N, C-alpha and C positions, 0 to 999 in steps of 0.2 A: 504494500500500500504506500502510495506516494504522500509525503508530508506536504501540508499546505504552507505556503510562504506567508508568514505573519505580516510582512510589509505589504504584500498584495492585498490581504484582507483589510488591513488598515486603510489603504488607499481606496478600496472599494467602499468601505463604510463612510469615508469622508465624501465620496462622490454620490452616495445614496441620497434620495430625496430628503430634504430637511424636515418635512413633517413626520417622516418615519423615525428619524433620529430623536426628535423631540417627543414623539408619541410614546416612546418607551417609558418616559417619566410621568405620563399622565395618570391621574387617579382613576380614570374610567378603564375598566378591565377590557372591554371590547375594543377600545381604541389601542390599548397596549398590544393586544393580540394581532390586530390588523397591522400595526407598525412592525411587530416582530416578523410577521409573514412577509411584509414588503421588503424588509432588510434581508431575510433569508433568501427570497427570490432574487434579489439583486446580487447577492454573493454567489449563489449557485449559477446564475446566468453568466456572470463575468468569469467565474472559474472554469466553466464549461466551454467558453469560446476558445477557438484555436488561436494560439499566439501568432503574431506576424512572423513570416520567415526571416531568418537571419541573413542579411545581405552578404555577410562574410563567409557563409557556408558555400562550399563548392557544389555545383550541380553534377551529380554523377549519373551516368546512363544506367538504366536497369538491364 
């Protein structure tokens, strides 16, 4: 199992919608759950996306 890069998760959280980050501290339980779901979806979408190819990588024929 691959370890998740903590810096990447931190950057993703900072780029997440502001309402979701603030929503985690709200007294309303339903709003906290929606905020947590939105943050989890943002993290999983960003981590699942394929990284951009490295320009320094040589193209090798198959």
